SEFIZA-3560 file (N, C-alpha, C; in Angstrom, 3 decimals):
REM SEFIZA-3560
<numar><xx>0.721</xx><yy>-1.233</yy><zz>0.012</zz><atom>N</atom></numar>
<numar><xx>0.007</xx><yy>0.078</yy><zz>-0.051</zz><atom>CA</atom></numar>
<numar><xx>0.950</xx><yy>1.268</yy><zz>-0.019</zz><atom>C</atom></numar>
<numar><xx>2.134</xx><yy>1.201</yy><zz>0.763</zz><atom>N</atom></numar>
<numar><xx>2.778</xx><yy>2.373</yy><zz>0.839</zz><atom>CA</atom></numar>
<numar><xx>3.230</xx><yy>2.855</yy><zz>-0.677</zz><atom>C</atom></numar>
<numar><xx>3.376</xx><yy>1.872</yy><zz>-1.578</zz><atom>N</atom></numar>
<numar><xx>3.787</xx><yy>2.413</yy><zz>-2.794</zz><atom>CA</atom></numar>
<numar><xx>3.146</xx><yy>3.107</yy><zz>-3.598</zz><atom>C</atom></numar>
<numar><xx>1.548</xx><yy>2.793</yy><zz>-3.295</zz><atom>N</atom></numar>
<numar><xx>0.367</xx><yy>3.533</yy><zz>-3.863</zz><atom>CA</atom></numar>
<numar><xx>0.354</xx><yy>4.986</yy><zz>-3.330</zz><atom>C</atom></numar>
<numar><xx>0.602</xx><yy>5.172</yy><zz>-2.229</zz><atom>N</atom></numar>
<numar><xx>0.485</xx><yy>6.610</yy><zz>-1.252</zz><atom>CA</atom></numar>
<numar><xx>1.550</xx><yy>7.261</yy><zz>-2.090</zz><atom>C</atom></numar>
<numar><xx>2.846</xx><yy>6.589</yy><zz>-2.113</zz><atom>N</atom></numar>
<numar><xx>3.598</xx><yy>7.243</yy><zz>-2.818</zz><atom>CA</atom></numar>
<numar><xx>3.822</xx><yy>7.815</yy><zz>-4.074</zz><atom>C</atom></numar>
<numar><xx>2.911</xx><yy>7.104</yy><zz>-4.995</zz><atom>N</atom></numar>
<numar><xx>2.628</xx><yy>7.318</yy><zz>-6.418</zz><atom>CA</atom></numar>
<numar><xx>1.449</xx><yy>8.345</yy><zz>-6.360</zz><atom>C</atom></numar>
<numar><xx>0.717</xx><yy>8.443</yy><zz>-5.383</zz><atom>N</atom></numar>
<numar><xx>-0.533</xx><yy>9.234</yy><zz>-5.424</zz><atom>CA</atom></numar>
<numar><xx>0.066</xx><yy>10.582</yy><zz>-5.220</zz><atom>C</atom></numar>
<numar><xx>0.951</xx><yy>10.832</yy><zz>-4.057</zz><atom>N</atom></numar>
<numar><xx>1.444</xx><yy>11.828</yy><zz>-3.637</zz><atom>CA</atom></numar>
<numar><xx>2.381</xx><yy>12.658</yy><zz>-5.180</zz><atom>C</atom></numar>
<numar><xx>3.349</xx><yy>11.648</yy><zz>-5.494</zz><atom>N</atom></numar>
<numar><xx>3.863</xx><yy>12.210</yy><zz>-6.713</zz><atom>CA</atom></numar>
<numar><xx>3.037</xx><yy>12.822</yy><zz>-7.858</zz><atom>C</atom></numar>
<numar><xx>1.781</xx><yy>11.771</yy><zz>-8.039</zz><atom>N</atom></numar>
<numar><xx>0.749</xx><yy>12.592</yy><zz>-9.235</zz><atom>CA</atom></numar>
<numar><xx>-0.086</xx><yy>13.769</yy><zz>-8.741</zz><atom>C</atom></numar>
<numar><xx>-0.347</xx><yy>13.909</yy><zz>-7.363</zz><atom>N</atom></numar>
<numar><xx>-0.969</xx><yy>15.290</yy><zz>-6.873</zz><atom>CA</atom></numar>
<numar><xx>0.016</xx><yy>16.472</yy><zz>-7.089</zz><atom>C</atom></numar>
<numar><xx>1.563</xx><yy>16.002</yy><zz>-6.772</zz><atom>N</atom></numar>
<numar><xx>2.463</xx><yy>17.094</yy><zz>-6.656</zz><atom>CA</atom></numar>
<numar><xx>2.546</xx><yy>17.535</yy><zz>-8.460</zz><atom>C</atom></numar>
<numar><xx>2.284</xx><yy>16.630</yy><zz>-9.170</zz><atom>N</atom></numar>
<numar><xx>2.663</xx><yy>17.028</yy><zz>-10.838</zz><atom>CA</atom></numar>
<numar><xx>1.044</xx><yy>17.386</yy><zz>-11.289</zz><atom>C</atom></numar>
<numar><xx>0.154</xx><yy>17.113</yy><zz>-10.920</zz><atom>N</atom></numar>
<numar><xx>-1.262</xx><yy>17.578</yy><zz>-11.425</zz><atom>CA</atom></numar>
<numar><xx>-1.709</xx><yy>16.281</yy><zz>-12.360</zz><atom>C</atom></numar>
<numar><xx>-0.792</xx><yy>14.992</yy><zz>-12.549</zz><atom>N</atom></numar>
<numar><xx>-1.437</xx><yy>14.157</yy><zz>-13.406</zz><atom>CA</atom></numar>
<numar><xx>-1.079</xx><yy>12.952</yy><zz>-13.104</zz><atom>C</atom></numar>
<numar><xx>-1.422</xx><yy>11.934</yy><zz>-13.497</zz><atom>N</atom></numar>
<numar><xx>-1.143</xx><yy>10.489</yy><zz>-13.214</zz><atom>CA</atom></numar>
<numar><xx>-0.158</xx><yy>9.869</yy><zz>-14.068</zz><atom>C</atom></numar>
<numar><xx>0.948</xx><yy>9.430</yy><zz>-13.621</zz><atom>N</atom></numar>
<numar><xx>2.061</xx><yy>9.060</yy><zz>-14.375</zz><atom>CA</atom></numar>
<numar><xx>1.996</xx><yy>7.494</yy><zz>-14.511</zz><atom>C</atom></numar>
<numar><xx>0.774</xx><yy>6.973</yy><zz>-14.510</zz><atom>N</atom></numar>
<numar><xx>0.614</xx><yy>5.493</yy><zz>-14.759</zz><atom>CA</atom></numar>
<numar><xx>-0.344</xx><yy>5.130</yy><zz>-15.804</zz><atom>C</atom></numar>
<numar><xx>-0.232</xx><yy>4.071</yy><zz>-16.504</zz><atom>N</atom></numar>
<numar><xx>-1.037</xx><yy>4.102</yy><zz>-17.480</zz><atom>CA</atom></numar>
<numar><xx>-2.681</xx><yy>3.851</yy><zz>-17.205</zz><atom>C</atom></numar>
<numar><xx>-3.835</xx><yy>4.211</yy><zz>-17.675</zz><atom>N</atom></numar>
<numar><xx>-5.075</xx><yy>4.336</yy><zz>-17.037</zz><atom>CA</atom></numar>
<numar><xx>-5.401</xx><yy>2.864</yy><zz>-16.855</zz><atom>C</atom></numar>
<numar><xx>-5.424</xx><yy>2.019</yy><zz>-17.662</zz><atom>N</atom></numar>
<numar><xx>-5.673</xx><yy>0.611</yy><zz>-17.433</zz><atom>CA</atom></numar>
<numar><xx>-5.317</xx><yy>-0.036</yy><zz>-16.238</zz><atom>C</atom></numar>
<numar><xx>-3.982</xx><yy>0.421</yy><zz>-15.609</zz><atom>N</atom></numar>
<numar><xx>-3.451</xx><yy>0.058</yy><zz>-14.532</zz><atom>CA</atom></numar>
<numar><xx>-4.676</xx><yy>0.431</yy><zz>-13.390</zz><atom>C</atom></numar>
<numar><xx>-5.372</xx><yy>1.504</yy><zz>-13.348</zz><atom>N</atom></numar>
<numar><xx>-6.106</xx><yy>2.297</yy><zz>-12.442</zz><atom>CA</atom></numar>
<numar><xx>-7.538</xx><yy>1.678</yy><zz>-12.547</zz><atom>C</atom></numar>
<numar><xx>-7.691</xx><yy>1.258</yy><zz>-13.501</zz><atom>N</atom></numar>
<numar><xx>-9.438</xx><yy>0.795</yy><zz>-13.613</zz><atom>CA</atom></numar>
<numar><xx>-8.990</xx><yy>-0.849</yy><zz>-13.085</zz><atom>C</atom></numar>
<numar><xx>-8.183</xx><yy>-1.365</yy><zz>-13.389</zz><atom>N</atom></numar>
<numar><xx>-7.791</xx><yy>-2.996</yy><zz>-12.838</zz><atom>CA</atom></numar>
<numar><xx>-7.851</xx><yy>-2.880</yy><zz>-11.580</zz><atom>C</atom></numar>
<numar><xx>-6.775</xx><yy>-1.733</yy><zz>-10.855</zz><atom>N</atom></numar>
<numar><xx>-6.519</xx><yy>-1.660</yy><zz>-9.407</zz><atom>CA</atom></numar>
<numar><xx>-7.957</xx><yy>-1.295</yy><zz>-8.601</zz><atom>C</atom></numar>
<numar><xx>-8.949</xx><yy>-0.511</yy><zz>-9.208</zz><atom>N</atom></numar>
<numar><xx>-10.077</xx><yy>0.014</yy><zz>-8.888</zz><atom>CA</atom></numar>
<numar><xx>-11.075</xx><yy>-1.361</yy><zz>-8.763</zz><atom>C</atom></numar>
<numar><xx>-11.024</xx><yy>-1.955</yy><zz>-9.546</zz><atom>N</atom></numar>
<numar><xx>-11.746</xx><yy>-3.497</yy><zz>-9.820</zz><atom>CA</atom></numar>
<numar><xx>-11.515</xx><yy>-4.186</yy><zz>-8.534</zz><atom>C</atom></numar>
<numar><xx>-9.912</xx><yy>-4.592</yy><zz>-8.304</zz><atom>N</atom></numar>
<numar><xx>-9.813</xx><yy>-5.083</yy><zz>-7.507</zz><atom>CA</atom></numar>
<numar><xx>-9.789</xx><yy>-4.961</yy><zz>-6.243</zz><atom>C</atom></numar>
<numar><xx>-9.435</xx><yy>-3.534</yy><zz>-6.035</zz><atom>N</atom></numar>
<numar><xx>-10.064</xx><yy>-2.967</yy><zz>-4.538</zz><atom>CA</atom></numar>
<numar><xx>-11.432</xx><yy>-3.033</yy><zz>-4.239</zz><atom>C</atom></numar>
<numar><xx>-12.048</xx><yy>-2.676</yy><zz>-5.271</zz><atom>N</atom></numar>
<numar><xx>-13.530</xx><yy>-2.550</yy><zz>-4.829</zz><atom>CA</atom></numar>
<numar><xx>-14.127</xx><yy>-3.957</yy><zz>-4.403</zz><atom>C</atom></numar>
<numar><xx>-13.397</xx><yy>-4.952</yy><zz>-5.030</zz><atom>N</atom></numar>
<numar><xx>-14.049</xx><yy>-6.275</yy><zz>-4.563</zz><atom>CA</atom></numar>
<numar><xx>-13.563</xx><yy>-6.689</yy><zz>-3.351</zz><atom>C</atom></numar>
<numar><xx>-12.112</xx><yy>-6.137</yy><zz>-3.357</zz><atom>N</atom></numar>
<numar><xx>-11.337</xx><yy>-6.480</yy><zz>-1.881</zz><atom>CA</atom></numar>
<numar><xx>-12.079</xx><yy>-5.741</yy><zz>-0.775</zz><atom>C</atom></numar>
<numar><xx>-12.799</xx><yy>-4.332</yy><zz>-0.905</zz><atom>N</atom></numar>
<numar><xx>-13.526</xx><yy>-3.580</yy><zz>0.044</zz><atom>CA</atom></numar>
<numar><xx>-15.064</xx><yy>-4.516</yy><zz>0.301</zz><atom>C</atom></numar>
<numar><xx>-15.369</xx><yy>-4.882</yy><zz>-1.000</zz><atom>N</atom></numar>
<numar><xx>-16.795</xx><yy>-5.416</yy><zz>-0.384</zz><atom>CA</atom></numar>
<numar><xx>-16.465</xx><yy>-6.696</yy><zz>0.390</zz><atom>C</atom></numar>
<numar><xx>-15.382</xx><yy>-7.615</yy><zz>0.007</zz><atom>N</atom></numar>
<numar><xx>-15.285</xx><yy>-8.918</yy><zz>0.918</zz><atom>CA</atom></numar>
<numar><xx>-15.142</xx><yy>-8.045</yy><zz>2.338</zz><atom>C</atom></numar>
<numar><xx>-14.221</xx><yy>-7.146</yy><zz>2.519</zz><atom>N</atom></numar>
<numar><xx>-13.730</xx><yy>-6.627</yy><zz>3.686</zz><atom>CA</atom></numar>
<numar><xx>-15.131</xx><yy>-6.117</yy><zz>4.554</zz><atom>C</atom></numar>
<numar><xx>-15.978</xx><yy>-5.877</yy><zz>4.136</zz><atom>N</atom></numar>
<numar><xx>-17.213</xx><yy>-5.184</yy><zz>4.617</zz><atom>CA</atom></numar>
<numar><xx>-18.025</xx><yy>-6.641</yy><zz>5.085</zz><atom>C</atom></numar>
<numar><xx>-17.932</xx><yy>-7.502</yy><zz>4.039</zz><atom>N</atom></numar>
<numar><xx>-18.610</xx><yy>-8.765</yy><zz>4.539</zz><atom>CA</atom></numar>
<numar><xx>-17.969</xx><yy>-9.485</yy><zz>5.584</zz><atom>C</atom></numar>
<numar><xx>-16.842</xx><yy>-9.228</yy><zz>5.830</zz><atom>N</atom></numar>
<numar><xx>-16.031</xx><yy>-9.814</yy><zz>6.853</zz><atom>CA</atom></numar>
<numar><xx>-16.232</xx><yy>-8.885</yy><zz>8.129</zz><atom>C</atom></numar>
<numar><xx>-16.751</xx><yy>-7.836</yy><zz>7.969</zz><atom>N</atom></numar>
<numar><xx>-16.422</xx><yy>-7.288</yy><zz>8.985</zz><atom>CA</atom></numar>
<numar><xx>-15.254</xx><yy>-6.353</yy><zz>9.793</zz><atom>C</atom></numar>
<numar><xx>-14.189</xx><yy>-6.486</yy><zz>8.798</zz><atom>N</atom></numar>
<numar><xx>-13.001</xx><yy>-6.206</yy><zz>9.439</zz><atom>CA</atom></numar>
<numar><xx>-12.582</xx><yy>-4.680</yy><zz>9.249</zz><atom>C</atom></numar>
<numar><xx>-12.463</xx><yy>-3.908</yy><zz>10.130</zz><atom>N</atom></numar>
<numar><xx>-12.330</xx><yy>-2.445</yy><zz>9.873</zz><atom>CA</atom></numar>
<numar><xx>-10.772</xx><yy>-2.050</yy><zz>9.298</zz><atom>C</atom></numar>
<numar><xx>-9.635</xx><yy>-3.067</yy><zz>9.908</zz><atom>N</atom></numar>
<numar><xx>-8.451</xx><yy>-2.729</yy><zz>9.106</zz><atom>CA</atom></numar>
<numar><xx>-8.551</xx><yy>-2.973</yy><zz>7.917</zz><atom>C</atom></numar>
<numar><xx>-8.965</xx><yy>-4.126</yy><zz>7.541</zz><atom>N</atom></numar>
<numar><xx>-9.245</xx><yy>-4.479</yy><zz>6.128</zz><atom>CA</atom></numar>
<numar><xx>-9.832</xx><yy>-3.527</yy><zz>5.313</zz><atom>C</atom></numar>
<numar><xx>-11.147</xx><yy>-2.758</yy><zz>5.825</zz><atom>N</atom></numar>
<numar><xx>-11.666</xx><yy>-1.854</yy><zz>5.241</zz><atom>CA</atom></numar>
<numar><xx>-11.080</xx><yy>-0.655</yy><zz>5.088</zz><atom>C</atom></numar>
<numar><xx>-10.293</xx><yy>-0.019</yy><zz>6.166</zz><atom>N</atom></numar>
<numar><xx>-9.668</xx><yy>1.009</yy><zz>6.057</zz><atom>CA</atom></numar>
<numar><xx>-8.661</xx><yy>0.912</yy><zz>4.774</zz><atom>C</atom></numar>
<numar><xx>-7.924</xx><yy>0.124</yy><zz>4.970</zz><atom>N</atom></numar>
<numar><xx>-6.857</xx><yy>-0.199</yy><zz>3.715</zz><atom>CA</atom></numar>
<numar><xx>-7.260</xx><yy>-0.297</yy><zz>2.264</zz><atom>C</atom></numar>
<numar><xx>-8.310</xx><yy>-0.796</yy><zz>2.189</zz><atom>N</atom></numar>
<numar><xx>-9.012</xx><yy>-1.014</yy><zz>1.005</zz><atom>CA</atom></numar>
<numar><xx>-9.929</xx><yy>0.218</yy><zz>0.826</zz><atom>C</atom></numar>
<numar><xx>-10.484</xx><yy>0.670</yy><zz>1.725</zz><atom>N</atom></numar>
<numar><xx>-11.168</xx><yy>2.262</yy><zz>1.431</zz><atom>CA</atom></numar>
<numar><xx>-10.251</xx><yy>3.295</yy><zz>0.840</zz><atom>C</atom></numar>
<numar><xx>-8.881</xx><yy>3.345</yy><zz>1.327</zz><atom>N</atom></numar>
<numar><xx>-7.947</xx><yy>4.270</yy><zz>0.939</zz><atom>CA</atom></numar>
<numar><xx>-7.652</xx><yy>4.104</yy><zz>-0.277</zz><atom>C</atom></numar>
<numar><xx>-7.327</xx><yy>2.651</yy><zz>-0.710</zz><atom>N</atom></numar>
<numar><xx>-6.711</xx><yy>2.385</yy><zz>-2.038</zz><atom>CA</atom></numar>
<numar><xx>-7.717</xx><yy>2.598</yy><zz>-2.892</zz><atom>C</atom></numar>
<numar><xx>-9.155</xx><yy>2.280</yy><zz>-2.798</zz><atom>N</atom></numar>
<numar><xx>-10.027</xx><yy>2.676</yy><zz>-3.723</zz><atom>CA</atom></numar>
<numar><xx>-10.140</xx><yy>4.364</yy><zz>-4.144</zz><atom>C</atom></numar>
<numar><xx>-10.015</xx><yy>4.946</yy><zz>-3.256</zz><atom>N</atom></numar>
<numar><xx>-10.092</xx><yy>6.509</yy><zz>-3.104</zz><atom>CA</atom></numar>
<numar><xx>-8.651</xx><yy>6.718</yy><zz>-4.022</zz><atom>C</atom></numar>
<numar><xx>-7.611</xx><yy>6.516</yy><zz>-3.345</zz><atom>N</atom></numar>
<numar><xx>-6.272</xx><yy>6.713</yy><zz>-4.378</zz><atom>CA</atom></numar>
<numar><xx>-6.458</xx><yy>6.255</yy><zz>-5.946</zz><atom>C</atom></numar>
<numar><xx>-7.413</xx><yy>5.044</yy><zz>-6.086</zz><atom>N</atom></numar>
<numar><xx>-7.412</xx><yy>4.801</yy><zz>-7.614</zz><atom>CA</atom></numar>
<numar><xx>-8.440</xx><yy>5.894</yy><zz>-8.309</zz><atom>C</atom></numar>
<numar><xx>-9.603</xx><yy>6.027</yy><zz>-7.696</zz><atom>N</atom></numar>
<numar><xx>-10.647</xx><yy>7.008</yy><zz>-8.097</zz><atom>CA</atom></numar>
<numar><xx>-9.991</xx><yy>8.418</yy><zz>-8.474</zz><atom>C</atom></numar>
<numar><xx>-8.985</xx><yy>8.774</yy><zz>-7.477</zz><atom>N</atom></numar>
<numar><xx>-8.660</xx><yy>10.245</yy><zz>-7.602</zz><atom>CA</atom></numar>
<numar><xx>-7.413</xx><yy>10.201</yy><zz>-9.004</zz><atom>C</atom></numar>
<numar><xx>-6.803</xx><yy>9.259</yy><zz>-9.164</zz><atom>N</atom></numar>
<numar><xx>-5.780</xx><yy>9.198</yy><zz>-10.324</zz><atom>CA</atom></numar>
<numar><xx>-6.595</xx><yy>8.980</yy><zz>-11.401</zz><atom>C</atom></numar>
<numar><xx>-7.904</xx><yy>8.451</yy><zz>-11.341</zz><atom>N</atom></numar>
<numar><xx>-8.782</xx><yy>8.423</yy><zz>-12.669</zz><atom>CA</atom></numar>
<numar><xx>-9.334</xx><yy>9.938</yy><zz>-12.812</zz><atom>C</atom></numar>
<numar><xx>-9.625</xx><yy>10.621</yy><zz>-11.655</zz><atom>N</atom></numar>
<numar><xx>-10.115</xx><yy>11.937</yy><zz>-11.868</zz><atom>CA</atom></numar>
<numar><xx>-9.083</xx><yy>12.783</yy><zz>-12.328</zz><atom>C</atom></numar>
<numar><xx>-7.723</xx><yy>12.719</yy><zz>-12.015</zz><atom>N</atom></numar>
<numar><xx>-6.492</xx><yy>13.567</yy><zz>-12.775</zz><atom>CA</atom></numar>
<numar><xx>-6.107</xx><yy>13.216</yy><zz>-14.201</zz><atom>C</atom></numar>
<numar><xx>-6.583</xx><yy>11.956</yy><zz>-14.227</zz><atom>N</atom></numar>
<numar><xx>-6.467</xx><yy>11.545</yy><zz>-15.793</zz><atom>CA</atom></numar>
<numar><xx>-7.489</xx><yy>12.191</yy><zz>-16.836</zz><atom>C</atom></numar>
<numar><xx>-8.804</xx><yy>11.948</yy><zz>-16.154</zz><atom>N</atom></numar>
<numar><xx>-9.840</xx><yy>12.765</yy><zz>-17.130</zz><atom>CA</atom></numar>
<numar><xx>-9.623</xx><yy>14.432</yy><zz>-17.260</zz><atom>C</atom></numar>
<numar><xx>-9.196</xx><yy>15.039</yy><zz>-16.214</zz><atom>N</atom></numar>
<numar><xx>-8.939</xx><yy>16.314</yy><zz>-16.200</zz><atom>CA</atom></numar>
<numar><xx>-7.863</xx><yy>16.711</yy><zz>-17.008</zz><atom>C</atom></numar>
<numar><xx>-6.844</xx><yy>15.823</yy><zz>-16.963</zz><atom>N</atom></numar>
<numar><xx>-5.831</xx><yy>16.248</yy><zz>-18.178</zz><atom>CA</atom></numar>
<numar><xx>-6.398</xx><yy>15.632</yy><zz>-19.484</zz><atom>C</atom></numar>
<numar><xx>-6.957</xx><yy>14.772</yy><zz>-19.719</zz><atom>N</atom></numar>
<numar><xx>-7.709</xx><yy>14.520</yy><zz>-21.219</zz><atom>CA</atom></numar>
<numar><xx>-8.436</xx><yy>15.826</yy><zz>-21.353</zz><atom>C</atom></numar>
<numar><xx>-9.255</xx><yy>16.234</yy><zz>-20.754</zz><atom>N</atom></numar>
<numar><xx>-10.114</xx><yy>17.269</yy><zz>-21.042</zz><atom>CA</atom></numar>
<numar><xx>-9.259</xx><yy>18.748</yy><zz>-21.374</zz><atom>C</atom></numar>
<numar><xx>-8.347</xx><yy>18.981</yy><zz>-20.412</zz><atom>N</atom></numar>
<numar><xx>-7.575</xx><yy>19.750</yy><zz>-20.745</zz><atom>CA</atom></numar>
<numar><xx>-6.604</xx><yy>19.802</yy><zz>-22.238</zz><atom>C</atom></numar>
<numar><xx>-6.131</xx><yy>18.911</yy><zz>-22.569</zz><atom>N</atom></numar>
<numar><xx>-5.431</xx><yy>18.388</yy><zz>-23.677</zz><atom>CA</atom></numar>
<numar><xx>-6.360</xx><yy>18.553</yy><zz>-24.760</zz><atom>C</atom></numar>
<numar><xx>-7.738</xx><yy>17.993</yy><zz>-24.705</zz><atom>N</atom></numar>
<numar><xx>-8.627</xx><yy>18.128</yy><zz>-26.026</zz><atom>CA</atom></numar>
<numar><xx>-9.195</xx><yy>19.509</yy><zz>-26.167</zz><atom>C</atom></numar>
<numar><xx>-9.148</xx><yy>20.209</yy><zz>-25.031</zz><atom>N</atom></numar>
<numar><xx>-9.436</xx><yy>21.731</yy><zz>-25.294</zz><atom>CA</atom></numar>
<numar><xx>-8.364</xx><yy>22.491</yy><zz>-25.991</zz><atom>C</atom></numar>
<numar><xx>-7.116</xx><yy>22.221</yy><zz>-25.736</zz><atom>N</atom></numar>
<numar><xx>-5.972</xx><yy>22.947</yy><zz>-26.377</zz><atom>CA</atom></numar>
<numar><xx>-5.663</xx><yy>22.642</yy><zz>-27.746</zz><atom>C</atom></numar>
<numar><xx>-6.368</xx><yy>21.133</yy><zz>-28.178</zz><atom>N</atom></numar>
<numar><xx>-6.117</xx><yy>20.648</yy><zz>-29.602</zz><atom>CA</atom></numar>
<numar><xx>-7.393</xx><yy>21.263</yy><zz>-30.117</zz><atom>C</atom></numar>
<numar><xx>-8.422</xx><yy>21.634</yy><zz>-29.704</zz><atom>N</atom></numar>
<numar><xx>-9.535</xx><yy>22.262</yy><zz>-30.286</zz><atom>CA</atom></numar>
<numar><xx>-9.162</xx><yy>23.954</yy><zz>-30.655</zz><atom>C</atom></numar>
<numar><xx>-8.763</xx><yy>24.297</yy><zz>-29.913</zz><atom>N</atom></numar>
<numar><xx>-8.176</xx><yy>25.778</yy><zz>-30.021</zz><atom>CA</atom></numar>
<numar><xx>-7.023</xx><yy>26.053</yy><zz>-30.887</zz><atom>C</atom></numar>
<numar><xx>-6.369</xx><yy>24.949</yy><zz>-30.873</zz><atom>N</atom></numar>
<numar><xx>-5.065</xx><yy>25.157</yy><zz>-31.922</zz><atom>CA</atom></numar>
<numar><xx>-5.613</xx><yy>24.780</yy><zz>-33.489</zz><atom>C</atom></numar>
<numar><xx>-6.281</xx><yy>23.721</yy><zz>-33.475</zz><atom>N</atom></numar>
<numar><xx>-6.870</xx><yy>23.130</yy><zz>-34.726</zz><atom>CA</atom></numar>
<numar><xx>-7.489</xx><yy>24.527</yy><zz>-35.538</zz><atom>C</atom></numar>
<numar><xx>-7.979</xx><yy>25.563</yy><zz>-34.875</zz><atom>N</atom></numar>
<numar><xx>-8.221</xx><yy>26.795</yy><zz>-35.313</zz><atom>CA</atom></numar>
<numar><xx>-7.512</xx><yy>27.602</yy><zz>-36.200</zz><atom>C</atom></numar>
<numar><xx>-6.153</xx><yy>27.427</yy><zz>-35.879</zz><atom>N</atom></numar>
<numar><xx>-5.110</xx><yy>28.234</yy><zz>-36.636</zz><atom>CA</atom></numar>
<numar><xx>-4.695</xx><yy>27.464</yy><zz>-37.830</zz><atom>C</atom></numar>
<numar><xx>-4.535</xx><yy>28.474</yy><zz>-38.932</zz><atom>N</atom></numar>
<numar><xx>-4.102</xx><yy>27.908</yy><zz>-40.137</zz><atom>CA</atom></numar>
<numar><xx>-3.036</xx><yy>26.823</yy><zz>-40.582</zz><atom>C</atom></numar>
<numar><xx>-2.876</xx><yy>26.010</yy><zz>-41.160</zz><atom>N</atom></numar>
<numar><xx>-1.960</xx><yy>25.004</yy><zz>-41.434</zz><atom>CA</atom></numar>
<numar><xx>-0.720</xx><yy>25.540</yy><zz>-41.906</zz><atom>C</atom></numar>
<numar><xx>-0.857</xx><yy>26.851</yy><zz>-42.400</zz><atom>N</atom></numar>
<numar><xx>0.364</xx><yy>27.220</yy><zz>-43.027</zz><atom>CA</atom></numar>
<numar><xx>1.433</xx><yy>27.480</yy><zz>-42.292</zz><atom>C</atom></numar>
<numar><xx>1.090</xx><yy>27.834</yy><zz>-40.670</zz><atom>N</atom></numar>
<numar><xx>2.059</xx><yy>28.095</yy><zz>-39.818</zz><atom>CA</atom></numar>
<numar><xx>2.613</xx><yy>26.728</yy><zz>-39.364</zz><atom>C</atom></numar>
<numar><xx>2.137</xx><yy>25.551</yy><zz>-39.561</zz><atom>N</atom></numar>
<numar><xx>2.572</xx><yy>24.651</yy><zz>-39.485</zz><atom>CA</atom></numar>
<numar><xx>3.499</xx><yy>23.943</yy><zz>-40.379</zz><atom>C</atom></numar>
<numar><xx>3.618</xx><yy>24.589</yy><zz>-41.653</zz><atom>N</atom></numar>
<numar><xx>4.583</xx><yy>24.093</yy><zz>-42.528</zz><atom>CA</atom></numar>
<numar><xx>6.130</xx><yy>24.626</yy><zz>-42.236</zz><atom>C</atom></numar>
<numar><xx>7.255</xx><yy>23.701</yy><zz>-42.730</zz><atom>N</atom></numar>
<numar><xx>8.462</xx><yy>24.159</yy><zz>-42.464</zz><atom>CA</atom></numar>
<numar><xx>8.878</xx><yy>25.402</yy><zz>-43.502</zz><atom>C</atom></numar>
<numar><xx>9.425</xx><yy>26.198</yy><zz>-43.107</zz><atom>N</atom></numar>
<numar><xx>10.151</xx><yy>27.418</yy><zz>-44.098</zz><atom>CA</atom></numar>
<numar><xx>10.889</xx><yy>26.610</yy><zz>-45.333</zz><atom>C</atom></numar>
<numar><xx>10.718</xx><yy>27.118</yy><zz>-46.917</zz><atom>N</atom></numar>
<numar><xx>11.504</xx><yy>26.718</yy><zz>-47.777</zz><atom>CA</atom></numar>
<numar><xx>12.980</xx><yy>27.405</yy><zz>-47.395</zz><atom>C</atom></numar>
<numar><xx>13.686</xx><yy>26.362</yy><zz>-47.550</zz><atom>N</atom></numar>
<numar><xx>15.096</xx><yy>26.876</yy><zz>-47.210</zz><atom>CA</atom></numar>
<numar><xx>15.876</xx><yy>26.332</yy><zz>-48.118</zz><atom>C</atom></numar>
<numar><xx>16.182</xx><yy>27.246</yy><zz>-48.988</zz><atom>N</atom></numar>
<numar><xx>17.455</xx><yy>26.798</yy><zz>-50.179</zz><atom>CA</atom></numar>
<numar><xx>18.715</xx><yy>26.674</yy><zz>-49.649</zz><atom>C</atom></numar>
<numar><xx>19.443</xx><yy>25.474</yy><zz>-50.439</zz><atom>N</atom></numar>
<numar><xx>20.923</xx><yy>24.847</yy><zz>-49.836</zz><atom>CA</atom></numar>
<numar><xx>21.758</xx><yy>26.218</yy><zz>-50.545</zz><atom>C</atom></numar>
<numar><xx>22.998</xx><yy>26.390</yy><zz>-49.402</zz><atom>N</atom></numar>
<numar><xx>23.740</xx><yy>27.289</yy><zz>-49.771</zz><atom>CA</atom></numar>
<numar><xx>24.466</xx><yy>27.094</yy><zz>-51.235</zz><atom>C</atom></numar>
<numar><xx>24.593</xx><yy>27.904</yy><zz>-51.782</zz><atom>N</atom></numar>
<numar><xx>25.290</xx><yy>27.890</yy><zz>-53.183</zz><atom>CA</atom></numar>
<numar><xx>26.554</xx><yy>27.113</yy><zz>-53.179</zz><atom>C</atom></numar>
<numar><xx>26.787</xx><yy>26.691</yy><zz>-54.000</zz><atom>N</atom></numar>
<numar><xx>28.171</xx><yy>25.594</yy><zz>-54.025</zz><atom>CA</atom></numar>
<numar><xx>29.577</xx><yy>26.645</yy><zz>-54.544</zz><atom>C</atom></numar>
<numar><xx>30.366</xx><yy>26.681</yy><zz>-53.964</zz><atom>N</atom></numar>
<numar><xx>31.628</xx><yy>27.475</yy><zz>-54.874</zz><atom>CA</atom></numar>
<numar><xx>32.404</xx><yy>26.743</yy><zz>-55.440</zz><atom>C</atom></numar>
<numar><xx>32.614</xx><yy>27.021</yy><zz>-56.643</zz><atom>N</atom></numar>
<numar><xx>33.199</xx><yy>26.697</yy><zz>-57.507</zz><atom>CA</atom></numar>
<numar><xx>34.668</xx><yy>26.715</yy><zz>-57.221</zz><atom>C</atom></numar>
<numar><xx>35.500</xx><yy>25.609</yy><zz>-57.457</zz><atom>N</atom></numar>
<numar><xx>37.070</xx><yy>25.667</yy><zz>-57.077</zz><atom>CA</atom></numar>
<numar><xx>37.735</xx><yy>26.170</yy><zz>-58.106</zz><atom>C</atom></numar>
<numar><xx>38.540</xx><yy>27.215</yy><zz>-57.849</zz><atom>N</atom></numar>
<numar><xx>38.908</xx><yy>27.508</yy><zz>-58.916</zz><atom>CA</atom></numar>
<numar><xx>40.371</xx><yy>28.173</yy><zz>-59.360</zz><atom>C</atom></numar>
//
């Protein structure tokens, strides 16, 4: 669990998740299943651990969603500019000097 707390704090500091999104969905699925089991067993320590993990997984998915929305809006804004500004300038090769 400690590695997830460290990763979570790192993501919070950067404002984005640094792990693939599939990892977070799988973690959420597994953590949710374990949380349900811990509630069934009425184990408060197990519930606390799985509840914290589930919160971290959800928070990272929220950060990923926020980042994707931000990137999507910047792409929409950038697509309004002309494509002429994206072309490389025409550069003529330097004239060859004749040996003489």
